[in-house]
Backbone as a chain_set.jsonl record, in Angstrom:
{"seq": "MSRRGLLGYSVLCGGAVLWSGALVVALAAGHRPVNAVVAVGIAALLTVPGFAAGILANRRAYRTQQPRRLWSLASWVPPHVPVWAAIMAGLVFFGFWLAIVLAFIKLDGNPEVRDGKYVLNDHDKITVVSEATYDRQLDHEQQISLSVLGAFAVGGAFLCAARATDHET", "coords": {"N": [[18.504, -6.935, 14.64], [16.241, -9.439, 15.575], [15.496, -12.655, 14.047], [12.937, -13.616, 14.615], [11.631, -11.267, 15.35], [11.719, -9.882, 12.903], [10.222, -11.638, 11.33], [7.804, -11.362, 12.648], [7.221, -8.662, 12.1], [6.981, -8.944, 9.358], [4.675, -10.509, 9.195], [2.845, -8.691, 10.294], [2.895, -6.738, 8.265], [1.948, -8.341, 6.211], [-0.644, -8.736, 7.123], [-1.516, -6.114, 6.811], [-1.443, -5.921, 4.045], [-3.481, -7.721, 3.322], [-5.677, -6.519, 4.673], [-5.743, -3.914, 3.516], [-5.992, -4.631, 0.808], [-8.447, -6.05, 0.772], [-10.221, -4.011, 1.521], [-9.816, -2.16, -0.549], [-10.808, -3.592, -2.734], [-13.472, -3.831, -1.888], [-14.204, -1.11, -1.858], [-13.891, -0.508, -4.566], [-15.94, -2.026, -5.551], [-18.055, -0.572, -4.714], [-18.775, -0.49, -2.034], [-18.504, 0.543, 1.358], [-17.174, -0.702, 3.92], [-15.961, 0.058, 6.318], [-15.31, 2.919, 8.312], [-13.45, 5.661, 6.944], [-11.317, 6.82, 8.428], [-10.781, 4.867, 10.358], [-10.179, 2.663, 8.704], [-7.884, 3.5, 7.187], [-6.226, 4.226, 9.283], [-5.804, 1.778, 10.7], [-4.534, 0.331, 8.662], [-2.204, 1.867, 8.38], [-1.045, 1.585, 10.939], [-0.428, -1.121, 10.866], [1.348, -1.244, 8.748], [3.545, 0.684, 8.789], [5.539, 0.182, 10.95], [6.643, -2.336, 10.177], [7.538, -1.858, 7.555], [9.522, 0.093, 7.999], [11.267, -1.389, 9.644], [12.029, -3.395, 7.833], [13.4, -1.93, 5.843], [15.534, -0.839, 7.366], [16.776, -3.201, 8.367], [17.575, -4.537, 6.013], [19.213, -2.628, 4.846], [21.307, -2.378, 6.679], [22.287, -5.007, 6.747], [22.914, -5.81, 4.105], [24.274, -3.717, 3.048], [23.257, -2.079, 0.993], [23.252, -1.105, -2.453], [22.796, 0.706, -5.513], [21.156, -1.195, -8.048], [23.112, -3.279, -10.176], [22.398, -4.066, -12.753], [19.618, -2.847, -14.275], [17.203, -4.232, -15.069], [17.461, -6.797, -14.129], [16.356, -9.377, -12.127], [17.867, -10.508, -10.101], [19.409, -8.406, -9.304], [17.8, -6.89, -7.689], [16.677, -8.492, -5.742], [17.493, -10.4, -2.877], [19.771, -13.185, -3.146], [18.933, -15.637, -1.934], [16.192, -15.65, -1.869], [13.282, -17.132, -3.132], [12.392, -17.157, -6.6], [9.676, -17.23, -7.275], [8.513, -16.018, -5.053], [9.416, -13.397, -5.215], [8.245, -12.663, -7.636], [5.504, -12.921, -7.012], [5.273, -10.941, -5.006], [5.849, -8.718, -6.569], [3.67, -8.765, -8.354], [1.47, -8.342, -6.633], [2.166, -5.848, -5.628], [2.017, -4.409, -8.036], [-0.743, -4.63, -8.459], [-1.757, -2.987, -6.384], [-0.633, -0.574, -7.225], [-1.976, -0.23, -9.661], [-4.58, 0.088, -8.698], [-4.304, 2.56, -7.447], [-3.811, 4.246, -9.655], [-6.195, 3.91, -11.147], [-8.082, 4.935, -9.332], [-7.235, 7.589, -9.179], [-7.783, 8.389, -11.786], [-10.567, 8.351, -11.785], [-11.15, 10.32, -9.984], [-12.692, 13.387, -9.559], [-12.358, 15.827, -8.408], [-11.922, 17.681, -5.323], [-13.885, 16.541, -2.767], [-16.303, 18.373, -0.997], [-18.311, 19.99, 1.553], [-20.382, 22.635, 1.223], [-22.219, 25.266, 2.396], [-24.267, 23.497, 3.079], [-24.505, 21.975, 0.801], [-23.39, 19.396, -1.393], [-20.324, 19.438, -2.936], [-17.826, 19.435, -5.561], [-14.564, 20.45, -5.651], [-12.523, 21.545, -7.994], [-9.674, 22.822, -8.56], [-10.592, 25.436, -7.815], [-12.888, 25.464, -9.335], [-16.099, 24.998, -8.811], [-18.419, 22.441, -8.463], [-21.692, 21.459, -8.059], [-22.899, 18.491, -6.667], [-24.545, 15.272, -6.356], [-25.345, 13.516, -3.288], [-24.587, 10.85, -3.506], [-22.609, 10.917, -5.52], [-20.738, 12.52, -4.239], [-20.084, 10.842, -2.032], [-18.937, 8.745, -3.478], [-16.66, 9.966, -4.499], [-15.284, 10.396, -2.125], [-14.798, 7.73, -1.527], [-12.983, 7.112, -3.568], [-10.789, 8.666, -2.789], [-10.174, 7.4, -0.37], [-9.525, 4.887, -1.351], [-7.159, 5.449, -2.713], [-5.446, 6.147, -0.574], [-5.432, 3.729, 0.918], [-4.373, 1.998, -1.004], [-1.794, 3.002, -1.416], [-0.694, 2.548, 1.135], [-0.999, -0.242, 1.149], [0.773, -0.982, -0.903], [3.218, -0.19, 0.235], [3.148, -1.941, 2.379], [3.422, -4.418, 1.117], [6.068, -4.203, 0.294], [7.303, -3.969, 2.833], [6.625, -6.457, 4.03], [7.917, -8.211, 2.271], [10.637, -7.371, 2.452], [11.221, -7.739, 5.211], [10.715, -10.509, 5.496], [12.57, -11.519, 3.669], [15.005, -10.794, 4.822], [14.799, -12.092, 7.295], [14.836, -14.75, 6.562], [17.344, -15.197, 5.572], [20.014, -17.232, 5.688], [22.699, -16.907, 5.94], [23.555, -15.253, 7.896]], "CA": [[17.126, -7.302, 14.867], [16.128, -10.898, 15.57], [14.692, -13.266, 12.979], [11.538, -13.65, 15.067], [11.107, -9.913, 15.245], [11.504, -9.582, 11.489], [9.073, -12.431, 10.87], [6.617, -10.72, 13.22], [6.937, -7.477, 11.288], [6.523, -9.417, 8.056], [3.283, -10.924, 9.376], [2.06, -7.457, 10.425], [2.742, -6.159, 6.929], [1.057, -9.238, 5.473], [-1.992, -8.375, 7.547], [-1.847, -4.832, 6.178], [-1.716, -6.212, 2.631], [-4.821, -8.313, 3.255], [-6.634, -5.501, 5.106], [-5.844, -2.883, 2.478], [-6.499, -5.242, -0.419], [-9.875, -6.337, 0.912], [-10.963, -2.754, 1.525], [-9.742, -1.575, -1.899], [-11.764, -4.343, -3.554], [-14.819, -3.437, -1.446], [-14.454, 0.25, -2.335], [-14.053, -0.566, -6.024], [-17.26, -2.618, -5.79], [-19.088, 0.365, -4.295], [-19.133, -0.677, -0.623], [-17.584, 1.117, 2.329], [-17.465, -1.468, 5.128], [-15.354, 0.65, 7.509], [-15.054, 4.355, 8.254], [-12.159, 5.951, 6.31], [-10.286, 7.055, 9.439], [-10.462, 3.568, 10.948], [-9.555, 1.823, 7.674], [-6.536, 3.982, 6.883], [-5.456, 4.17, 10.533], [-5.371, 0.394, 10.951], [-3.547, -0.013, 7.623], [-0.946, 2.549, 8.705], [-0.465, 0.954, 12.127], [0.121, -2.421, 10.486], [2.361, -1.115, 7.698], [4.718, 1.537, 9.029], [6.648, -0.433, 11.695], [7.281, -3.397, 9.392], [8.27, -1.284, 6.425], [10.731, 0.713, 8.542], [12.17, -2.457, 10.076], [12.566, -4.049, 6.637], [14.395, -1.035, 5.229], [16.713, -0.775, 8.228], [17.446, -4.506, 8.437], [18.231, -4.823, 4.738], [20.276, -1.636, 4.621], [22.441, -2.736, 7.542], [22.823, -6.333, 6.458], [23.422, -5.985, 2.75], [24.971, -2.51, 2.606], [22.673, -2.009, -0.341], [23.663, -0.124, -3.44], [21.905, 0.645, -6.658], [21.342, -2.431, -8.799], [24.097, -3.21, -11.258], [21.635, -4.136, -14.002], [18.293, -2.365, -13.913], [16.108, -5.171, -15.297], [17.784, -8.134, -13.641], [15.704, -9.653, -10.844], [18.91, -10.777, -9.12], [19.939, -7.129, -8.824], [16.857, -6.289, -6.75], [16.215, -9.459, -4.754], [18.589, -11.206, -2.333], [19.869, -14.457, -3.879], [18.284, -16.781, -1.288], [14.737, -15.532, -1.981], [12.782, -17.829, -4.322], [11.91, -16.298, -7.679], [8.226, -17.152, -7.219], [8.142, -15.059, -4.006], [9.664, -12.061, -5.761], [7.234, -12.41, -8.667], [4.221, -12.7, -6.326], [5.321, -9.616, -4.38], [5.757, -7.749, -7.658], [2.299, -8.743, -8.878], [0.593, -7.71, -5.646], [2.537, -4.436, -5.661], [1.439, -3.865, -9.262], [-2.185, -4.514, -8.234], [-2.001, -1.771, -5.612], [-0.295, 0.559, -8.095], [-3.077, -0.092, -10.606], [-5.72, 0.637, -7.95], [-4.027, 3.993, -7.262], [-3.998, 4.916, -10.945], [-7.62, 3.908, -11.492], [-8.786, 5.857, -8.442], [-6.903, 8.959, -9.604], [-8.495, 8.662, -13.035], [-11.979, 8.586, -11.464], [-11.276, 11.453, -9.082], [-13.127, 14.567, -10.316], [-12.138, 17.027, -7.612], [-11.903, 17.501, -3.885], [-15.257, 16.613, -2.254], [-16.5, 19.276, 0.135], [-19.686, 20.399, 1.848], [-20.441, 24.099, 1.329], [-23.593, 25.771, 2.572], [-25.19, 22.372, 3.111], [-24.541, 21.3, -0.498], [-22.234, 18.584, -1.721], [-19.654, 20.007, -4.102], [-16.475, 19.017, -5.911], [-13.713, 21.604, -5.899], [-11.439, 21.184, -8.911], [-8.905, 24.041, -8.823], [-11.536, 26.555, -7.646], [-14.097, 25.274, -10.144], [-17.026, 24.331, -7.905], [-19.528, 21.754, -9.121], [-22.644, 20.867, -7.121], [-23.135, 17.091, -7.021], [-25.442, 14.544, -5.453], [-24.677, 12.879, -2.151], [-23.978, 9.604, -3.988], [-21.368, 11.281, -6.212], [-19.85, 12.993, -3.175], [-19.606, 9.653, -1.328], [-18.075, 7.984, -4.391], [-15.369, 10.663, -4.545], [-14.617, 10.062, -0.862], [-14.314, 6.357, -1.675], [-11.768, 7.133, -4.405], [-9.699, 9.171, -1.953], [-9.822, 6.333, 0.572], [-8.878, 3.834, -2.135], [-5.788, 5.885, -2.962], [-4.7, 6.018, 0.684], [-5.255, 2.305, 1.24], [-3.494, 1.381, -2.001], [-0.418, 3.421, -1.109], [-0.264, 1.785, 2.312], [-0.886, -1.64, 0.747], [2.016, -1.147, -1.662], [4.31, -0.151, 1.211], [3.062, -3.165, 3.176], [4.027, -5.484, 0.306], [7.514, -4.023, 0.421], [7.716, -4.303, 4.193], [6.531, -7.907, 4.232], [8.963, -8.853, 1.472], [11.962, -7.056, 2.995], [11.39, -8.406, 6.507], [10.804, -11.957, 5.288], [13.832, -11.811, 2.986], [16.101, -10.675, 5.799], [14.627, -13.103, 8.347], [15.119, -16.088, 6.043], [18.727, -15.274, 5.098], [20.711, -18.143, 6.602], [24.121, -16.608, 5.949], [23.903, -14.393, 9.028]], "C": [[17.006, -8.83, 14.719], [15.271, -11.388, 14.402], [13.214, -13.301, 13.36], [10.886, -12.28, 14.958], [10.803, -9.544, 13.802], [10.336, -10.372, 10.915], [7.765, -11.854, 11.417], [6.224, -9.472, 12.442], [6.429, -7.865, 9.908], [5.051, -9.842, 8.119], [2.374, -9.697, 9.542], [1.825, -6.816, 9.064], [1.853, -7.038, 6.052], [-0.398, -8.982, 5.841], [-2.444, -7.064, 6.927], [-2.16, -5.017, 4.706], [-3.129, -6.764, 2.482], [-5.901, -7.294, 3.61], [-6.849, -4.47, 4.001], [-6.434, -3.446, 1.195], [-7.989, -5.514, -0.36], [-10.697, -5.049, 0.87], [-10.927, -2.062, 0.165], [-10.735, -2.274, -2.82], [-13.191, -3.952, -3.181], [-15.158, -2.036, -1.946], [-14.666, 0.283, -3.845], [-15.41, -1.153, -6.394], [-18.396, -1.714, -5.312], [-19.533, 0.221, -2.858], [-18.073, -0.015, 0.242], [-17.841, 0.436, 3.668], [-16.96, -0.827, 6.419], [-15.171, 2.142, 7.268], [-13.64, 4.601, 7.721], [-11.045, 6.127, 7.333], [-9.843, 5.736, 10.061], [-9.699, 2.702, 9.939], [-8.114, 2.226, 7.418], [-5.659, 3.929, 8.131], [-4.947, 2.773, 10.839], [-4.326, -0.02, 9.924], [-2.201, 0.624, 7.929], [-0.262, 1.909, 9.912], [0.159, -0.405, 11.81], [1.313, -2.29, 9.537], [3.649, -0.452, 8.155], [5.821, 0.848, 9.831], [7.388, -1.51, 10.886], [8.067, -2.868, 8.216], [9.573, -0.656, 6.904], [11.737, -0.348, 8.977], [12.806, -3.162, 8.877], [13.629, -3.218, 5.958], [15.674, -1.033, 6.055], [17.48, -2.092, 8.251], [18.181, -4.826, 7.141], [19.382, -3.86, 4.471], [21.512, -1.997, 5.431], [23.091, -4.043, 7.114], [23.511, -6.414, 5.104], [24.223, -4.794, 2.247], [24.563, -2.197, 1.168], [23.201, -0.848, -1.164], [22.64, -0.181, -4.554], [22.171, -0.647, -7.421], [22.348, -2.243, -9.94], [23.425, -3.24, -12.63], [20.182, -3.865, -13.66], [17.208, -3.431, -14.026], [16.413, -6.594, -14.877], [17.164, -8.337, -12.268], [16.738, -9.88, -9.751], [19.52, -9.494, -8.564], [19.068, -6.53, -7.732], [16.5, -7.193, -5.582], [17.413, -10.23, -4.21], [18.6, -12.614, -2.95], [19.147, -15.647, -3.243], [16.758, -16.755, -1.405], [14.274, -16.245, -3.252], [12.198, -16.854, -5.347], [10.395, -16.142, -7.603], [7.774, -16.135, -6.172], [8.335, -13.628, -4.504], [8.61, -11.701, -6.806], [5.869, -12.144, -8.031], [4.179, -11.318, -5.669], [5.191, -8.528, -5.445], [4.349, -7.637, -8.215], [1.327, -8.062, -7.916], [0.883, -6.207, -5.591], [1.926, -3.755, -6.884], [-0.077, -3.689, -9.127], [-2.535, -3.269, -7.436], [-1.701, -0.526, -6.449], [-1.431, 0.823, -9.081], [-4.315, 0.498, -9.924], [-5.532, 2.135, -7.7], [-4.327, 4.75, -8.549], [-5.475, 5.002, -11.306], [-8.426, 4.861, -10.607], [-8.486, 7.308, -8.816], [-7.637, 9.34, -10.878], [-9.954, 9.028, -12.749], [-12.211, 9.787, -10.559], [-11.576, 12.725, -9.885], [-12.908, 15.876, -9.568], [-12.151, 16.688, -6.138], [-13.327, 17.614, -3.339], [-15.329, 17.48, -0.996], [-17.998, 19.473, 0.364], [-19.648, 21.903, 2.061], [-21.9, 24.529, 1.383], [-24.628, 24.652, 2.51], [-25.31, 21.627, 1.795], [-23.252, 20.507, -0.704], [-21.618, 19.132, -3.003], [-18.313, 19.318, -4.325], [-15.706, 20.273, -6.281], [-12.53, 21.138, -6.747], [-10.719, 22.466, -9.326], [-9.813, 25.268, -8.87], [-12.712, 26.532, -8.616], [-15.024, 24.407, -9.303], [-18.178, 23.736, -8.697], [-20.414, 21.137, -8.041], [-22.961, 19.456, -7.602], [-24.114, 16.466, -6.029], [-24.632, 13.941, -4.305], [-23.985, 11.589, -2.58], [-22.653, 9.882, -4.701], [-20.317, 11.743, -5.21], [-19.243, 11.796, -2.435], [-18.649, 8.838, -2.194], [-16.691, 8.63, -4.503], [-14.58, 10.434, -3.253], [-14.051, 8.639, -0.91], [-13.036, 6.304, -2.512], [-10.567, 7.645, -3.603], [-9.234, 8.111, -0.959], [-9.1, 5.197, -0.152], [-7.426, 4.204, -2.419], [-4.941, 5.705, -1.709], [-4.419, 4.562, 1.03], [-4.322, 1.615, 0.254], [-2.041, 1.761, -1.784], [0.11, 2.634, 0.084], [-0.121, 0.3, 1.99], [0.392, -1.904, -0.018], [3.226, -1.11, -0.727], [4.318, -1.417, 2.065], [3.64, -4.357, 2.415], [5.543, -5.408, 0.429], [8.017, -4.395, 1.798], [7.689, -5.788, 4.467], [7.653, -8.621, 3.501], [10.338, -8.614, 2.084], [12.212, -7.759, 4.324], [11.536, -9.913, 6.348], [12.12, -12.333, 4.626], [14.995, -11.779, 3.968], [15.999, -11.759, 6.851], [14.98, -14.501, 7.856], [16.519, -16.224, 5.47], [19.536, -16.086, 6.094], [22.209, -17.913, 6.643], [24.523, -15.768, 7.151], [23.815, -15.137, 10.33]], "O": [[17.614, -9.421, 13.826], [14.449, -10.656, 13.851], [12.345, -13.046, 12.526], [9.739, -12.152, 14.53], [9.757, -8.964, 13.509], [9.556, -9.853, 10.116], [6.743, -11.858, 10.73], [5.047, -9.248, 12.159], [5.554, -7.202, 9.351], [4.28, -9.565, 7.201], [1.269, -9.662, 9.0], [0.711, -6.402, 8.742], [1.088, -6.523, 5.237], [-1.278, -9.007, 4.98], [-3.61, -6.912, 6.56], [-3.044, -4.348, 4.17], [-3.884, -6.324, 1.615], [-6.924, -7.211, 2.931], [-7.98, -4.19, 3.603], [-7.281, -2.812, 0.566], [-8.715, -5.246, -1.318], [-11.757, -5.011, 0.246], [-11.912, -1.439, -0.233], [-11.427, -1.62, -3.601], [-14.029, -3.762, -4.062], [-16.273, -1.796, -2.408], [-15.521, 1.016, -4.342], [-15.969, -0.813, -7.437], [-19.568, -2.049, -5.484], [-20.575, 0.76, -2.486], [-16.89, -0.012, -0.1], [-18.634, 0.93, 4.47], [-17.468, -1.13, 7.498], [-14.907, 2.569, 6.144], [-12.728, 3.829, 8.017], [-9.937, 5.631, 7.127], [-8.649, 5.518, 10.266], [-8.692, 2.083, 10.283], [-7.219, 1.38, 7.431], [-4.471, 3.619, 8.039], [-3.783, 2.601, 11.2], [-3.332, -0.655, 10.276], [-1.163, -0.014, 7.756], [0.953, 1.713, 9.91], [1.159, -0.79, 12.416], [2.195, -3.149, 9.534], [4.735, -0.985, 7.925], [6.977, 0.924, 9.416], [8.616, -1.577, 10.914], [9.146, -3.374, 7.909], [10.618, -0.851, 6.283], [12.931, -0.218, 8.707], [13.992, -3.489, 8.907], [14.658, -3.749, 5.54], [16.768, -1.205, 5.518], [18.708, -2.094, 8.163], [19.3, -5.337, 7.177], [20.412, -4.255, 3.926], [22.633, -1.93, 4.928], [24.316, -4.163, 7.122], [24.574, -7.022, 4.978], [24.788, -4.84, 1.155], [25.395, -2.071, 0.269], [23.541, 0.219, -0.652], [21.731, -1.012, -4.541], [23.3, -1.136, -7.434], [22.412, -1.189, -10.572], [23.832, -2.529, -13.548], [19.586, -4.573, -12.849], [16.359, -3.52, -13.139], [15.679, -7.511, -15.244], [17.415, -7.559, -11.348], [16.521, -9.494, -8.602], [20.087, -9.498, -7.472], [19.554, -5.737, -6.926], [16.064, -6.709, -4.538], [18.264, -10.67, -4.982], [17.539, -13.167, -3.243], [18.782, -16.584, -3.954], [16.101, -17.741, -1.073], [14.81, -15.995, -4.331], [11.584, -15.85, -4.984], [9.875, -15.051, -7.837], [6.765, -15.458, -6.368], [7.508, -12.755, -4.241], [8.138, -10.565, -6.852], [5.153, -11.241, -8.463], [3.176, -10.61, -5.762], [4.499, -7.532, -5.238], [3.884, -6.538, -8.515], [0.462, -7.295, -8.34], [-0.038, -5.393, -5.516], [1.383, -2.655, -6.781], [-0.633, -2.709, -9.624], [-3.495, -2.57, -7.761], [-2.435, 0.46, -6.384], [-1.803, 1.975, -9.307], [-5.016, 1.319, -10.516], [-6.501, 2.895, -7.737], [-5.014, 5.771, -8.533], [-5.951, 6.056, -11.727], [-9.351, 5.518, -11.084], [-9.376, 8.158, -8.777], [-8.065, 10.483, -11.034], [-10.511, 9.914, -13.398], [-13.349, 10.223, -10.386], [-10.815, 13.095, -10.779], [-13.256, 16.938, -10.083], [-12.367, 15.538, -5.756], [-13.927, 18.685, -3.436], [-14.53, 17.338, -0.07], [-18.827, 19.173, -0.494], [-18.969, 22.393, 2.964], [-22.699, 24.186, 0.512], [-25.718, 24.825, 1.965], [-26.14, 20.726, 1.678], [-22.177, 20.899, -0.25], [-22.295, 19.275, -4.021], [-17.743, 18.709, -3.419], [-16.144, 21.06, -7.119], [-11.65, 20.424, -6.266], [-11.092, 23.114, -10.304], [-9.802, 26.033, -9.835], [-13.457, 27.508, -8.698], [-14.764, 23.22, -9.107], [-18.826, 24.417, -9.492], [-19.933, 20.375, -7.202], [-23.254, 19.239, -8.778], [-24.456, 17.059, -5.006], [-23.404, 13.871, -4.354], [-22.911, 11.267, -2.072], [-21.681, 9.154, -4.503], [-19.143, 11.393, -5.326], [-18.03, 11.74, -2.234], [-17.66, 8.302, -1.694], [-15.678, 7.935, -4.592], [-13.358, 10.295, -3.283], [-12.962, 8.377, -0.398], [-12.117, 5.544, -2.205], [-9.462, 7.116, -3.726], [-8.034, 7.947, -0.735], [-8.162, 4.613, 0.39], [-6.552, 3.339, -2.368], [-3.836, 5.166, -1.779], [-3.296, 4.209, 1.391], [-3.558, 0.733, 0.645], [-1.15, 0.928, -1.951], [1.226, 2.115, 0.049], [0.786, -0.354, 2.504], [1.036, -2.933, 0.186], [4.153, -1.906, -0.878], [5.384, -1.91, 2.431], [4.282, -5.218, 3.016], [6.214, -6.418, 0.642], [9.043, -5.063, 1.927], [8.618, -6.33, 5.067], [8.272, -9.535, 4.046], [11.124, -9.552, 2.221], [13.289, -8.313, 4.543], [12.386, -10.526, 6.993], [12.724, -13.348, 4.974], [15.866, -12.647, 3.937], [17.023, -12.301, 7.266], [15.383, -15.35, 8.651], [16.853, -17.278, 4.927], [19.721, -15.66, 7.233], [22.925, -18.653, 7.318], [25.715, -15.587, 7.402], [24.075, -14.564, 11.388]]}, "num_chains": 1, "name": "protein.A"}
């Protein structure tokens, strides 16, 4: 795969990071600027090709193995990548991970509409809720989806950029 192609995929994943991050922040603030299908669909379209390209390019180029030392940054990151870039990617990844955990904590059940009423289904325990609570639960589900895609996008952007900037090939 060409360096330009990998940089292009890295930019696509970077766009997915920004898209997902902005929407996660908006959802956490109580706003839903975009329909869930559109939001998650665009994030997936931006993330999946770059993440797949990053995995394939790094696997082929580095013949990757498990790290020799689990907590050594050099074991996980190619040597030519600046430490600050690896740390920034790790922090952004951690931010998405934290958003997933917080959304799961706030999730009270599967939001459904039954007989014209808004309900939460928690393992066959049905609770009637207000429309606002129902919408908030939908927001938590969307936040989880966007955060997962955002975390994968961080990985895709990092892997593609790392491979594209390796000057030994």
